[in-house]
C-alpha positions as CSV (number, residue, x, y, z in Angstrom):
1,M,1.2,12.8,7.6
2,Q,2.3,9.7,5.8
3,P,0.7,8.5,2.5
4,Q,-0.4,5.2,4.1
5,E,-2.2,7.2,6.9
6,I,-4.2,9.2,4.3
7,Q,-4.9,6.0,2.4
8,A,-6.2,4.3,5.5
9,L,-8.5,7.2,6.3
10,I,-10.0,7.2,2.8
11,E,-10.4,3.4,2.6
12,A,-12.1,3.4,6.0
13,A,-14.6,6.1,4.9
14,I,-15.4,4.9,1.3
15,A,-16.6,1.3,0.9
16,D,-14.8,-0.9,-1.6
17,S,-12.1,1.7,-2.4
18,K,-8.6,1.3,-3.7
19,V,-6.5,4.4,-2.9
20,E,-3.1,5.6,-4.2
21,V,-1.5,8.5,-2.4
22,S,1.5,10.6,-3.2
23,I,2.7,13.7,-1.3
24,E,4.6,16.6,-2.9
25,G,5.4,19.2,-0.3
26,S,2.1,20.3,1.3
27,H,0.1,18.9,-1.6
28,V,-1.6,15.5,-1.5
29,N,-2.4,13.7,-4.7
30,V,-5.0,10.9,-4.4
31,V,-6.5,8.4,-6.9
32,V,-9.6,6.7,-5.5
33,V,-11.3,3.9,-7.3
34,S,-14.6,2.7,-5.8
35,S,-17.8,1.1,-6.9
36,A,-19.4,3.4,-4.3
37,F,-19.0,6.2,-6.9
38,E,-21.4,4.5,-9.4
39,G,-24.0,7.0,-10.5
40,M,-22.5,10.0,-8.7
41,R,-21.5,13.3,-10.2
42,P,-17.8,14.3,-10.0
43,V,-18.5,16.8,-7.2
44,Q,-20.3,14.2,-5.1
45,K,-17.3,11.8,-5.4
46,Q,-15.0,14.6,-4.3
47,Q,-17.2,15.4,-1.4
48,L,-16.8,11.9,-0.1
49,V,-13.0,12.1,-0.2
50,Y,-13.0,15.6,1.4
51,K,-15.3,14.2,4.2
52,A,-12.8,11.4,4.9
53,L,-10.0,14.0,5.3
54,A,-12.0,16.9,6.8
55,E,-10.3,16.8,10.2
56,Q,-6.8,16.8,8.7
57,I,-7.7,19.6,6.3
58,A,-9.3,21.7,9.1
59,S,-6.3,21.3,11.3
60,G,-3.9,22.3,8.5
61,V,-2.1,19.0,8.4
62,I,-3.2,18.7,4.8
63,H,-3.2,21.9,2.8
64,A,-4.3,20.9,-0.7
65,V,-5.7,17.8,-2.2
66,N,-5.6,17.0,-5.9
67,M,-7.8,14.0,-6.6
68,Q,-9.0,11.6,-9.2
69,T,-12.2,9.7,-8.3
70,L,-13.1,6.8,-10.6
71,T,-15.5,3.9,-10.7
72,P,-13.9,0.5,-11.5
73,A,-15.2,0.8,-15.1
74,E,-13.7,4.2,-15.5
75,A,-10.3,3.0,-14.1
76,G,-10.4,0.2,-16.7
């Protein structure tokens, strides 16, 4: 799976998001910045990202995801 495909999945699932994706072997690193994260606990933010990638994770296309989830204020 290409980084731009993963980026498109997350951006489609999370409103007003800016996503950076890099892939190292079977590990996917994502940085997601979205105002949709305002007022959420870290685990809630992660759940939104996992939900966007659930099908790819379940099928084994994506094996591991390392993520940073930030509001625009946190991203600075």
